[in-house]
PDB file of N, H, CA, C and O in Angstrom:
ATOM      1  N   MET A   1       0.817  -1.190   0.000  1.00  0.00           N
ATOM      2  CA  MET A   1       0.000   0.000   0.000  1.00  0.00           C
ATOM      3  C   MET A   1       0.865   1.261   0.000  1.00  0.00           C
ATOM      4  O   MET A   1       0.511   2.255  -0.634  1.00  0.00           O
ATOM      5  N   LYS A   2       1.981   1.225   0.698  1.00  0.00           N
ATOM      6  H   LYS A   2       2.269   0.417   1.212  1.00  0.00           H
ATOM      7  CA  LYS A   2       2.843   2.408   0.731  1.00  0.00           C
ATOM      8  C   LYS A   2       3.333   2.741  -0.676  1.00  0.00           C
ATOM      9  O   LYS A   2       3.375   3.906  -1.073  1.00  0.00           O
ATOM     10  N   PHE A   3       3.704   1.698  -1.426  1.00  0.00           N
ATOM     11  H   PHE A   3       3.669   0.752  -1.104  1.00  0.00           H
ATOM     12  CA  PHE A   3       4.154   1.918  -2.796  1.00  0.00           C
ATOM     13  C   PHE A   3       3.068   2.623  -3.611  1.00  0.00           C
ATOM     14  O   PHE A   3       3.358   3.578  -4.332  1.00  0.00           O
ATOM     15  N   LEU A   4       1.834   2.165  -3.503  1.00  0.00           N
ATOM     16  H   LEU A   4       1.598   1.390  -2.917  1.00  0.00           H
ATOM     17  CA  LEU A   4       0.736   2.771  -4.260  1.00  0.00           C
ATOM     18  C   LEU A   4       0.476   4.204  -3.809  1.00  0.00           C
ATOM     19  O   LEU A   4       0.202   5.076  -4.633  1.00  0.00           O
ATOM     20  N   ARG A   5       0.560   4.443  -2.521  1.00  0.00           N
ATOM     21  H   ARG A   5       0.782   3.734  -1.852  1.00  0.00           H
ATOM     22  CA  ARG A   5       0.357   5.798  -2.006  1.00  0.00           C
ATOM     23  C   ARG A   5       1.434   6.733  -2.522  1.00  0.00           C
ATOM     24  O   ARG A   5       1.143   7.835  -2.987  1.00  0.00           O
ATOM     25  N   GLU A   6       2.684   6.286  -2.438  1.00  0.00           N
ATOM     26  H   GLU A   6       2.921   5.390  -2.060  1.00  0.00           H
ATOM     27  CA  GLU A   6       3.782   7.130  -2.904  1.00  0.00           C
ATOM     28  C   GLU A   6       3.727   7.323  -4.417  1.00  0.00           C
ATOM     29  O   GLU A   6       4.015   8.412  -4.915  1.00  0.00           O
ATOM     30  N   ARG A   7       3.363   6.281  -5.144  1.00  0.00           N
ATOM     31  H   ARG A   7       3.129   5.397  -4.740  1.00  0.00           H
ATOM     32  CA  ARG A   7       3.254   6.391  -6.597  1.00  0.00           C
ATOM     33  C   ARG A   7       2.171   7.390  -6.991  1.00  0.00           C
ATOM     34  O   ARG A   7       2.282   8.074  -8.008  1.00  0.00           O
ATOM     35  N   SER A   8       1.134   7.463  -6.179  1.00  0.00           N
ATOM     36  H   SER A   8       1.044   6.907  -5.352  1.00  0.00           H
ATOM     37  CA  SER A   8       0.051   8.413  -6.435  1.00  0.00           C
ATOM     38  C   SER A   8       0.397   9.811  -5.934  1.00  0.00           C
ATOM     39  O   SER A   8      -0.398  10.739  -6.077  1.00  0.00           O
ATOM     40  N   ASP A   9       1.581   9.961  -5.350  1.00  0.00           N
ATOM     41  H   ASP A   9       2.227   9.206  -5.234  1.00  0.00           H
ATOM     42  CA  ASP A   9       2.070  11.241  -4.828  1.00  0.00           C
ATOM     43  C   ASP A   9       1.124  11.805  -3.773  1.00  0.00           C
ATOM     44  O   ASP A   9       0.777  12.986  -3.784  1.00  0.00           O
ATOM     45  N   VAL A  10       0.719  10.922  -2.861  1.00  0.00           N
ATOM     46  H   VAL A  10       1.001   9.963  -2.852  1.00  0.00           H
ATOM     47  CA  VAL A  10      -0.182  11.295  -1.777  1.00  0.00           C
ATOM     48  C   VAL A  10       0.558  11.064  -0.466  1.00  0.00           C
ATOM     49  O   VAL A  10       1.120   9.988  -0.256  1.00  0.00           O
ATOM     50  N   SER A  11       0.567  12.042   0.404  1.00  0.00           N
ATOM     51  H   SER A  11       0.111  12.916   0.234  1.00  0.00           H
ATOM     52  CA  SER A  11       1.217  11.873   1.705  1.00  0.00           C
ATOM     53  C   SER A  11       0.346  10.997   2.598  1.00  0.00           C
ATOM     54  O   SER A  11      -0.866  10.895   2.402  1.00  0.00           O
ATOM     55  N   ALA A  12       0.978  10.374   3.569  1.00  0.00           N
ATOM     56  H   ALA A  12       1.962  10.456   3.728  1.00  0.00           H
ATOM     57  CA  ALA A  12       0.239   9.556   4.533  1.00  0.00           C
ATOM     58  C   ALA A  12      -0.761  10.432   5.283  1.00  0.00           C
ATOM     59  O   ALA A  12      -1.879  10.003   5.567  1.00  0.00           O
ATOM     60  N   ARG A  13      -0.359  11.646   5.600  1.00  0.00           N
ATOM     61  H   ARG A  13       0.549  11.995   5.369  1.00  0.00           H
ATOM     62  CA  ARG A  13      -1.247  12.565   6.322  1.00  0.00           C
ATOM     63  C   ARG A  13      -2.486  12.891   5.476  1.00  0.00           C
ATOM     64  O   ARG A  13      -3.605  12.902   5.988  1.00  0.00           O
ATOM     65  N   HIS A  14      -2.280  13.157   4.185  1.00  0.00           N
ATOM     66  H   HIS A  14      -1.371  13.148   3.768  1.00  0.00           H
ATOM     67  CA  HIS A  14      -3.418  13.467   3.308  1.00  0.00           C
ATOM     68  C   HIS A  14      -4.333  12.250   3.165  1.00  0.00           C
ATOM     69  O   HIS A  14      -5.555  12.377   3.232  1.00  0.00           O
ATOM     70  N   LEU A  15      -3.742  11.077   2.969  1.00  0.00           N
ATOM     71  H   LEU A  15      -2.749  10.974   2.914  1.00  0.00           H
ATOM     72  CA  LEU A  15      -4.546   9.862   2.834  1.00  0.00           C
ATOM     73  C   LEU A  15      -5.347   9.610   4.111  1.00  0.00           C
ATOM     74  O   LEU A  15      -6.514   9.221   4.060  1.00  0.00           O
ATOM     75  N   SER A  16      -4.713   9.833   5.234  1.00  0.00           N
ATOM     76  H   SER A  16      -3.765  10.148   5.275  1.00  0.00           H
ATOM     77  CA  SER A  16      -5.386   9.674   6.515  1.00  0.00           C
ATOM     78  C   SER A  16      -6.609  10.579   6.599  1.00  0.00           C
ATOM     79  O   SER A  16      -7.702  10.136   6.952  1.00  0.00           O
ATOM     80  N   SER A  17      -6.414  11.831   6.275  1.00  0.00           N
ATOM     81  H   SER A  17      -5.527  12.191   5.988  1.00  0.00           H
ATOM     82  CA  SER A  17      -7.505  12.809   6.347  1.00  0.00           C
ATOM     83  C   SER A  17      -8.597  12.500   5.325  1.00  0.00           C
ATOM     84  O   SER A  17      -9.782  12.508   5.659  1.00  0.00           O
ATOM     85  N   ALA A  18      -8.204  12.229   4.091  1.00  0.00           N
ATOM     86  H   ALA A  18      -7.241  12.222   3.820  1.00  0.00           H
ATOM     87  CA  ALA A  18      -9.172  11.980   3.018  1.00  0.00           C
ATOM     88  C   ALA A  18      -9.960  10.687   3.236  1.00  0.00           C
ATOM     89  O   ALA A  18     -11.115  10.581   2.823  1.00  0.00           O
ATOM     90  N   SER A  19      -9.334   9.712   3.881  1.00  0.00           N
ATOM     91  H   SER A  19      -8.395   9.798   4.216  1.00  0.00           H
ATOM     92  CA  SER A  19      -9.978   8.413   4.107  1.00  0.00           C
ATOM     93  C   SER A  19     -10.667   8.323   5.461  1.00  0.00           C
ATOM     94  O   SER A  19     -11.289   7.309   5.778  1.00  0.00           O
ATOM     95  N   ASP A  20     -10.560   9.378   6.259  1.00  0.00           N
ATOM     96  H   ASP A  20     -10.055  10.202   6.002  1.00  0.00           H
ATOM     97  CA  ASP A  20     -11.130   9.404   7.609  1.00  0.00           C
ATOM     98  C   ASP A  20     -10.570   8.271   8.467  1.00  0.00           C
ATOM     99  O   ASP A  20     -11.298   7.601   9.200  1.00  0.00           O
ATOM    100  N   LEU A  21      -9.242   8.075   8.354  1.00  0.00           N
ATOM    101  H   LEU A  21      -8.651   8.620   7.759  1.00  0.00           H
ATOM    102  CA  LEU A  21      -8.533   7.074   9.139  1.00  0.00           C
ATOM    103  C   LEU A  21      -7.412   7.771   9.890  1.00  0.00           C
ATOM    104  O   LEU A  21      -6.928   8.812   9.444  1.00  0.00           O
ATOM    105  N   SER A  22      -6.994   7.225  11.006  1.00  0.00           N
ATOM    106  H   SER A  22      -7.387   6.379  11.368  1.00  0.00           H
ATOM    107  CA  SER A  22      -5.903   7.855  11.745  1.00  0.00           C
ATOM    108  C   SER A  22      -4.579   7.659  11.002  1.00  0.00           C
ATOM    109  O   SER A  22      -4.385   6.679  10.283  1.00  0.00           O
ATOM    110  N   LEU A  23      -3.692   8.607  11.196  1.00  0.00           N
ATOM    111  H   LEU A  23      -3.850   9.403  11.780  1.00  0.00           H
ATOM    112  CA  LEU A  23      -2.357   8.507  10.603  1.00  0.00           C
ATOM    113  C   LEU A  23      -1.641   7.286  11.160  1.00  0.00           C
ATOM    114  O   LEU A  23      -0.883   6.625  10.451  1.00  0.00           O
ATOM    115  N   SER A  24      -1.883   6.992  12.428  1.00  0.00           N
ATOM    116  H   SER A  24      -2.499   7.529  13.004  1.00  0.00           H
ATOM    117  CA  SER A  24      -1.298   5.818  13.058  1.00  0.00           C
ATOM    118  C   SER A  24      -1.761   4.533  12.352  1.00  0.00           C
ATOM    119  O   SER A  24      -0.966   3.622  12.119  1.00  0.00           O
ATOM    120  N   TYR A  25      -3.051   4.475  12.018  1.00  0.00           N
ATOM    121  H   TYR A  25      -3.697   5.214  12.207  1.00  0.00           H
ATOM    122  CA  TYR A  25      -3.587   3.287  11.337  1.00  0.00           C
ATOM    123  C   TYR A  25      -2.942   3.131   9.960  1.00  0.00           C
ATOM    124  O   TYR A  25      -2.565   2.024   9.576  1.00  0.00           O
ATOM    125  N   ILE A  26      -2.812   4.234   9.214  1.00  0.00           N
ATOM    126  H   ILE A  26      -3.119   5.133   9.526  1.00  0.00           H
ATOM    127  CA  ILE A  26      -2.179   4.183   7.889  1.00  0.00           C
ATOM    128  C   ILE A  26      -0.755   3.655   8.021  1.00  0.00           C
ATOM    129  O   ILE A  26      -0.331   2.792   7.253  1.00  0.00           O
ATOM    130  N   SER A  27      -0.026   4.175   8.994  1.00  0.00           N
ATOM    131  H   SER A  27      -0.370   4.877   9.618  1.00  0.00           H
ATOM    132  CA  SER A  27       1.356   3.747   9.226  1.00  0.00           C
ATOM    133  C   SER A  27       1.424   2.260   9.559  1.00  0.00           C
ATOM    134  O   SER A  27       2.245   1.536   8.994  1.00  0.00           O
ATOM    135  N   LYS A  28       0.580   1.805  10.459  1.00  0.00           N
ATOM    136  H   LYS A  28      -0.086   2.393  10.918  1.00  0.00           H
ATOM    137  CA  LYS A  28       0.570   0.384  10.848  1.00  0.00           C
ATOM    138  C   LYS A  28       0.201  -0.503   9.670  1.00  0.00           C
ATOM    139  O   LYS A  28       0.765  -1.585   9.508  1.00  0.00           O
ATOM    140  N   MET A  29      -0.732  -0.060   8.856  1.00  0.00           N
ATOM    141  H   MET A  29      -1.190   0.819   8.988  1.00  0.00           H
ATOM    142  CA  MET A  29      -1.143  -0.839   7.693  1.00  0.00           C
ATOM    143  C   MET A  29       0.022  -0.960   6.709  1.00  0.00           C
ATOM    144  O   MET A  29       0.278  -2.036   6.169  1.00  0.00           O
ATOM    145  N   GLU A  30       0.724   0.152   6.483  1.00  0.00           N
ATOM    146  H   GLU A  30       0.516   1.026   6.923  1.00  0.00           H
ATOM    147  CA  GLU A  30       1.841   0.124   5.542  1.00  0.00           C
ATOM    148  C   GLU A  30       2.995  -0.738   6.042  1.00  0.00           C
ATOM    149  O   GLU A  30       3.776  -1.255   5.244  1.00  0.00           O
ATOM    150  N   LYS A  31       3.103  -0.893   7.344  1.00  0.00           N
ATOM    151  H   LYS A  31       2.469  -0.473   7.992  1.00  0.00           H
ATOM    152  CA  LYS A  31       4.154  -1.734   7.929  1.00  0.00           C
ATOM    153  C   LYS A  31       3.708  -3.190   8.045  1.00  0.00           C
ATOM    154  O   LYS A  31       4.488  -4.044   8.467  1.00  0.00           O
ATOM    155  N   GLY A  32       2.460  -3.478   7.675  1.00  0.00           N
ATOM    156  H   GLY A  32       1.826  -2.784   7.333  1.00  0.00           H
ATOM    157  CA  GLY A  32       1.948  -4.840   7.750  1.00  0.00           C
ATOM    158  C   GLY A  32       1.534  -5.254   9.149  1.00  0.00           C
ATOM    159  O   GLY A  32       1.381  -6.443   9.428  1.00  0.00           O
ATOM    160  N   GLN A  33       1.351  -4.282  10.029  1.00  0.00           N
ATOM    161  H   GLN A  33       1.475  -3.316   9.803  1.00  0.00           H
ATOM    162  CA  GLN A  33       0.974  -4.587  11.403  1.00  0.00           C
ATOM    163  C   GLN A  33      -0.531  -4.758  11.577  1.00  0.00           C
ATOM    164  O   GLN A  33      -0.976  -5.379  12.542  1.00  0.00           O
ATOM    165  N   VAL A  34      -1.310  -4.215  10.657  1.00  0.00           N
ATOM    166  H   VAL A  34      -0.948  -3.711   9.874  1.00  0.00           H
ATOM    167  CA  VAL A  34      -2.759  -4.398  10.651  1.00  0.00           C
ATOM    168  C   VAL A  34      -3.206  -4.699   9.229  1.00  0.00           C
ATOM    169  O   VAL A  34      -2.586  -4.253   8.263  1.00  0.00           O
ATOM    170  N   MET A  35      -4.282  -5.456   9.112  1.00  0.00           N
ATOM    171  H   MET A  35      -4.785  -5.818   9.896  1.00  0.00           H
ATOM    172  CA  MET A  35      -4.860  -5.786   7.805  1.00  0.00           C
ATOM    173  C   MET A  35      -6.161  -5.014   7.660  1.00  0.00           C
ATOM    174  O   MET A  35      -7.055  -5.148   8.496  1.00  0.00           O
ATOM    175  N   PRO A  36      -6.281  -4.202   6.603  1.00  0.00           N
ATOM    176  CA  PRO A  36      -7.516  -3.423   6.456  1.00  0.00           C
ATOM    177  C   PRO A  36      -8.709  -4.308   6.126  1.00  0.00           C
ATOM    178  O   PRO A  36      -8.580  -5.325   5.446  1.00  0.00           O
ATOM    179  N   THR A  37      -9.867  -3.901   6.620  1.00  0.00           N
ATOM    180  H   THR A  37      -9.972  -3.074   7.173  1.00  0.00           H
ATOM    181  CA  THR A  37     -11.106  -4.575   6.227  1.00  0.00           C
ATOM    182  C   THR A  37     -11.428  -4.162   4.792  1.00  0.00           C
ATOM    183  O   THR A  37     -10.790  -3.264   4.244  1.00  0.00           O
ATOM    184  N   VAL A  38     -12.394  -4.803   4.200  1.00  0.00           N
ATOM    185  H   VAL A  38     -12.912  -5.533   4.646  1.00  0.00           H
ATOM    186  CA  VAL A  38     -12.806  -4.441   2.843  1.00  0.00           C
ATOM    187  C   VAL A  38     -13.277  -2.988   2.810  1.00  0.00           C
ATOM    188  O   VAL A  38     -12.984  -2.258   1.863  1.00  0.00           O
ATOM    189  N   GLU A  39     -13.997  -2.576   3.831  1.00  0.00           N
ATOM    190  H   GLU A  39     -14.235  -3.169   4.600  1.00  0.00           H
ATOM    191  CA  GLU A  39     -14.506  -1.204   3.878  1.00  0.00           C
ATOM    192  C   GLU A  39     -13.371  -0.197   3.956  1.00  0.00           C
ATOM    193  O   GLU A  39     -13.390   0.820   3.262  1.00  0.00           O
ATOM    194  N   VAL A  40     -12.391  -0.473   4.790  1.00  0.00           N
ATOM    195  H   VAL A  40     -12.376  -1.299   5.354  1.00  0.00           H
ATOM    196  CA  VAL A  40     -11.241   0.423   4.926  1.00  0.00           C
ATOM    197  C   VAL A  40     -10.428   0.430   3.626  1.00  0.00           C
ATOM    198  O   VAL A  40      -9.997   1.484   3.161  1.00  0.00           O
ATOM    199  N   PHE A  41     -10.228  -0.744   3.054  1.00  0.00           N
ATOM    200  H   PHE A  41     -10.578  -1.601   3.432  1.00  0.00           H
ATOM    201  CA  PHE A  41      -9.510  -0.854   1.783  1.00  0.00           C
ATOM    202  C   PHE A  41     -10.194   0.006   0.717  1.00  0.00           C
ATOM    203  O   PHE A  41      -9.524   0.712  -0.037  1.00  0.00           O
ATOM    204  N   ALA A  42     -11.515  -0.053   0.656  1.00  0.00           N
ATOM    205  H   ALA A  42     -12.060  -0.627   1.268  1.00  0.00           H
ATOM    206  CA  ALA A  42     -12.274   0.739  -0.317  1.00  0.00           C
ATOM    207  C   ALA A  42     -12.068   2.234  -0.085  1.00  0.00           C
ATOM    208  O   ALA A  42     -11.919   2.991  -1.044  1.00  0.00           O
ATOM    209  N   LYS A  43     -12.057   2.666   1.170  1.00  0.00           N
ATOM    210  H   LYS A  43     -12.178   2.051   1.949  1.00  0.00           H
ATOM    211  CA  LYS A  43     -11.812   4.078   1.482  1.00  0.00           C
ATOM    212  C   LYS A  43     -10.450   4.516   0.956  1.00  0.00           C
ATOM    213  O   LYS A  43     -10.302   5.606   0.403  1.00  0.00           O
ATOM    214  N   ILE A  44      -9.474   3.658   1.135  1.00  0.00           N
ATOM    215  H   ILE A  44      -9.594   2.773   1.584  1.00  0.00           H
ATOM    216  CA  ILE A  44      -8.108   3.998   0.748  1.00  0.00           C
ATOM    217  C   ILE A  44      -7.971   4.078  -0.765  1.00  0.00           C
ATOM    218  O   ILE A  44      -7.450   5.066  -1.283  1.00  0.00           O
ATOM    219  N   VAL A  45      -8.428   3.060  -1.482  1.00  0.00           N
ATOM    220  H   VAL A  45      -8.851   2.258  -1.062  1.00  0.00           H
ATOM    221  CA  VAL A  45      -8.232   3.051  -2.931  1.00  0.00           C
ATOM    222  C   VAL A  45      -9.012   4.162  -3.626  1.00  0.00           C
ATOM    223  O   VAL A  45      -8.626   4.601  -4.709  1.00  0.00           O
ATOM    224  N   ARG A  46     -10.108   4.623  -3.014  1.00  0.00           N
ATOM    225  H   ARG A  46     -10.422   4.266  -2.134  1.00  0.00           H
ATOM    226  CA  ARG A  46     -10.841   5.746  -3.601  1.00  0.00           C
ATOM    227  C   ARG A  46     -10.006   7.014  -3.600  1.00  0.00           C
ATOM    228  O   ARG A  46     -10.234   7.913  -4.409  1.00  0.00           O
ATOM    229  N   ASN A  47      -9.042   7.090  -2.695  1.00  0.00           N
ATOM    230  H   ASN A  47      -8.857   6.359  -2.037  1.00  0.00           H
ATOM    231  CA  ASN A  47      -8.224   8.288  -2.565  1.00  0.00           C
ATOM    232  C   ASN A  47      -6.854   8.165  -3.223  1.00  0.00           C
ATOM    233  O   ASN A  47      -6.009   9.048  -3.077  1.00  0.00           O
ATOM    234  N   LEU A  48      -6.638   7.071  -3.946  1.00  0.00           N
ATOM    235  H   LEU A  48      -7.324   6.354  -4.065  1.00  0.00           H
ATOM    236  CA  LEU A  48      -5.391   6.867  -4.675  1.00  0.00           C
ATOM    237  C   LEU A  48      -5.716   6.601  -6.142  1.00  0.00           C
ATOM    238  O   LEU A  48      -6.816   6.158  -6.475  1.00  0.00           O
ATOM    239  N   ASP A  49      -4.762   6.872  -6.998  1.00  0.00           N
ATOM    240  H   ASP A  49      -3.869   7.231  -6.728  1.00  0.00           H
ATOM    241  CA  ASP A  49      -4.945   6.639  -8.431  1.00  0.00           C
ATOM    242  C   ASP A  49      -4.580   5.189  -8.740  1.00  0.00           C
ATOM    243  O   ASP A  49      -3.476   4.893  -9.199  1.00  0.00           O
ATOM    244  N   ILE A  50      -5.543   4.282  -8.474  1.00  0.00           N
ATOM    245  H   ILE A  50      -6.439   4.522  -8.101  1.00  0.00           H
ATOM    246  CA  ILE A  50      -5.309   2.853  -8.644  1.00  0.00           C
ATOM    247  C   ILE A  50      -6.279   2.318  -9.687  1.00  0.00           C
ATOM    248  O   ILE A  50      -7.483   2.565  -9.619  1.00  0.00           O
ATOM    249  N   SER A  51      -5.734   1.577 -10.658  1.00  0.00           N
ATOM    250  H   SER A  51      -4.756   1.376 -10.713  1.00  0.00           H
ATOM    251  CA  SER A  51      -6.579   1.026 -11.724  1.00  0.00           C
ATOM    252  C   SER A  51      -7.387  -0.157 -11.200  1.00  0.00           C
ATOM    253  O   SER A  51      -7.074  -0.728 -10.154  1.00  0.00           O
ATOM    254  N   ASP A  52      -8.424  -0.511 -11.941  1.00  0.00           N
ATOM    255  H   ASP A  52      -8.677  -0.048 -12.790  1.00  0.00           H
ATOM    256  CA  ASP A  52      -9.252  -1.668 -11.568  1.00  0.00           C
ATOM    257  C   ASP A  52      -8.407  -2.942 -11.513  1.00  0.00           C
ATOM    258  O   ASP A  52      -8.601  -3.780 -10.633  1.00  0.00           O
ATOM    259  N   ALA A  53      -7.474  -3.087 -12.450  1.00  0.00           N
ATOM    260  H   ALA A  53      -7.316  -2.407 -13.166  1.00  0.00           H
ATOM    261  CA  ALA A  53      -6.616  -4.274 -12.481  1.00  0.00           C
ATOM    262  C   ALA A  53      -5.756  -4.352 -11.215  1.00  0.00           C
ATOM    263  O   ALA A  53      -5.560  -5.435 -10.663  1.00  0.00           O
ATOM    264  N   GLU A  54      -5.249  -3.214 -10.762  1.00  0.00           N
ATOM    265  H   GLU A  54      -5.408  -2.335 -11.211  1.00  0.00           H
ATOM    266  CA  GLU A  54      -4.452  -3.196  -9.542  1.00  0.00           C
ATOM    267  C   GLU A  54      -5.300  -3.545  -8.323  1.00  0.00           C
ATOM    268  O   GLU A  54      -4.839  -4.243  -7.420  1.00  0.00           O
ATOM    269  N   ILE A  55      -6.522  -3.065  -8.298  1.00  0.00           N
ATOM    270  H   ILE A  55      -6.896  -2.497  -9.031  1.00  0.00           H
ATOM    271  CA  ILE A  55      -7.416  -3.376  -7.180  1.00  0.00           C
ATOM    272  C   ILE A  55      -7.681  -4.876  -7.128  1.00  0.00           C
ATOM    273  O   ILE A  55      -7.636  -5.475  -6.054  1.00  0.00           O
ATOM    274  N   ILE A  56      -7.954  -5.481  -8.264  1.00  0.00           N
ATOM    275  H   ILE A  56      -7.991  -4.995  -9.137  1.00  0.00           H
ATOM    276  CA  ILE A  56      -8.190  -6.924  -8.314  1.00  0.00           C
ATOM    277  C   ILE A  56      -6.958  -7.683  -7.853  1.00  0.00           C
ATOM    278  O   ILE A  56      -7.068  -8.653  -7.103  1.00  0.00           O
ATOM    279  N   TYR A  57      -5.790  -7.250  -8.295  1.00  0.00           N
ATOM    280  H   TYR A  57      -5.700  -6.462  -8.905  1.00  0.00           H
ATOM    281  CA  TYR A  57      -4.536  -7.885  -7.887  1.00  0.00           C
ATOM    282  C   TYR A  57      -4.357  -7.795  -6.370  1.00  0.00           C
ATOM    283  O   TYR A  57      -4.008  -8.784  -5.725  1.00  0.00           O
ATOM    284  N   LEU A  58      -4.593  -6.619  -5.805  1.00  0.00           N
ATOM    285  H   LEU A  58      -4.876  -5.816  -6.329  1.00  0.00           H
ATOM    286  CA  LEU A  58      -4.443  -6.426  -4.363  1.00  0.00           C
ATOM    287  C   LEU A  58      -5.429  -7.284  -3.579  1.00  0.00           C
ATOM    288  O   LEU A  58      -5.059  -7.902  -2.581  1.00  0.00           O
ATOM    289  N   ILE A  59      -6.675  -7.323  -4.024  1.00  0.00           N
ATOM    290  H   ILE A  59      -6.975  -6.821  -4.835  1.00  0.00           H
ATOM    291  CA  ILE A  59      -7.690  -8.133  -3.345  1.00  0.00           C
ATOM    292  C   ILE A  59      -7.314  -9.608  -3.387  1.00  0.00           C
ATOM    293  O   ILE A  59      -7.445 -10.315  -2.387  1.00  0.00           O
ATOM    294  N   LYS A  60      -6.852 -10.065  -4.527  1.00  0.00           N
ATOM    295  H   LYS A  60      -6.746  -9.491  -5.339  1.00  0.00           H
ATOM    296  CA  LYS A  60      -6.437 -11.463  -4.671  1.00  0.00           C
ATOM    297  C   LYS A  60      -5.306 -11.777  -3.710  1.00  0.00           C
ATOM    298  O   LYS A  60      -5.322 -12.815  -3.047  1.00  0.00           O
ATOM    299  N   ASN A  61      -4.327 -10.894  -3.628  1.00  0.00           N
ATOM    300  H   ASN A  61      -4.313 -10.051  -4.165  1.00  0.00           H
ATOM    301  CA  ASN A  61      -3.197 -11.136  -2.736  1.00  0.00           C
ATOM    302  C   ASN A  61      -3.599 -11.040  -1.271  1.00  0.00           C
ATOM    303  O   ASN A  61      -3.085 -11.794  -0.445  1.00  0.00           O
ATOM    304  N   LEU A  62      -4.500 -10.134  -0.933  1.00  0.00           N
ATOM    305  H   LEU A  62      -4.917  -9.521  -1.604  1.00  0.00           H
ATOM    306  CA  LEU A  62      -4.995 -10.056   0.437  1.00  0.00           C
ATOM    307  C   LEU A  62      -5.714 -11.351   0.811  1.00  0.00           C
ATOM    308  O   LEU A  62      -5.526 -11.877   1.909  1.00  0.00           O
ATOM    309  N   ALA A  63      -6.530 -11.856  -0.098  1.00  0.00           N
ATOM    310  H   ALA A  63      -6.682 -11.429  -0.989  1.00  0.00           H
ATOM    311  CA  ALA A  63      -7.279 -13.086   0.161  1.00  0.00           C
ATOM    312  C   ALA A  63      -6.329 -14.269   0.322  1.00  0.00           C
ATOM    313  O   ALA A  63      -6.530 -15.113   1.196  1.00  0.00           O
ATOM    314  N   GLU A  64      -5.298 -14.334  -0.513  1.00  0.00           N
ATOM    315  H   GLU A  64      -5.135 -13.648  -1.223  1.00  0.00           H
ATOM    316  CA  GLU A  64      -4.342 -15.428  -0.402  1.00  0.00           C
ATOM    317  C   GLU A  64      -3.564 -15.337   0.895  1.00  0.00           C
ATOM    318  O   GLU A  64      -3.257 -16.361   1.506  1.00  0.00           O
ATOM    319  N   GLY A  65      -3.240 -14.121   1.327  1.00  0.00           N
ATOM    320  H   GLY A  65      -3.489 -13.289   0.831  1.00  0.00           H
ATOM    321  CA  GLY A  65      -2.532 -13.922   2.588  1.00  0.00           C
ATOM    322  C   GLY A  65      -3.357 -14.373   3.768  1.00  0.00           C
ATOM    323  O   GLY A  65      -2.824 -14.963   4.707  1.00  0.00           O
ATOM    324  N   GLU A  66      -4.651 -14.106   3.736  1.00  0.00           N
ATOM    325  H   GLU A  66      -5.084 -13.627   2.973  1.00  0.00           H
ATOM    326  CA  GLU A  66      -5.543 -14.546   4.809  1.00  0.00           C
ATOM    327  C   GLU A  66      -5.667 -16.060   4.813  1.00  0.00           C
ATOM    328  O   GLU A  66      -5.728 -16.681   5.874  1.00  0.00           O
ATOM    329  N   ALA A  67      -5.704 -16.660   3.615  1.00  0.00           N
ATOM    330  H   ALA A  67      -5.654 -16.155   2.752  1.00  0.00           H
ATOM    331  CA  ALA A  67      -5.816 -18.122   3.528  1.00  0.00           C
ATOM    332  C   ALA A  67      -4.555 -18.784   4.083  1.00  0.00           C
ATOM    333  O   ALA A  67      -4.633 -19.861   4.673  1.00  0.00           O
ATOM    334  N   ASP A  68      -3.391 -18.149   3.901  1.00  0.00           N
ATOM    335  H   ASP A  68      -3.327 -17.273   3.421  1.00  0.00           H
ATOM    336  CA  ASP A  68      -2.141 -18.693   4.424  1.00  0.00           C
ATOM    337  C   ASP A  68      -2.110 -18.659   5.947  1.00  0.00           C
ATOM    338  O   ASP A  68      -1.394 -19.447   6.565  1.00  0.00           O
ATOM    339  N   GLN A  69      -2.873 -17.763   6.558  1.00  0.00           N
ATOM    340  H   GLN A  69      -3.455 -17.123   6.055  1.00  0.00           H
ATOM    341  CA  GLN A  69      -2.865 -17.616   8.008  1.00  0.00           C
ATOM    342  C   GLN A  69      -3.797 -18.617   8.698  1.00  0.00           C
ATOM    343  O   GLN A  69      -3.749 -18.763   9.919  1.00  0.00           O
ATOM    344  N   VAL A  70      -4.642 -19.303   7.930  1.00  0.00           N
ATOM    345  H   VAL A  70      -4.681 -19.185   6.938  1.00  0.00           H
ATOM    346  CA  VAL A  70      -5.603 -20.251   8.507  1.00  0.00           C
ATOM    347  C   VAL A  70      -4.933 -21.575   8.794  1.00  0.00           C
ATOM    348  O   VAL A  70      -5.580 -22.501   9.282  1.00  0.00           O
TER     349      VAL A  70
END
């Protein structure tokens, strides 16, 4: 997610404000310390310049990561 945010030239502070999420949460998510819910993920991608193909790729990888944890 950090790569996508930086590629979109959006600061963590701006993404936090635009997505109505705490800056701490954005930081933890980018460090892999928390996994966003689908709702939170949707808030984030709406505020970044991410193509539909990238969204599908991210969702697929998130789902596979969750399956690996079971």
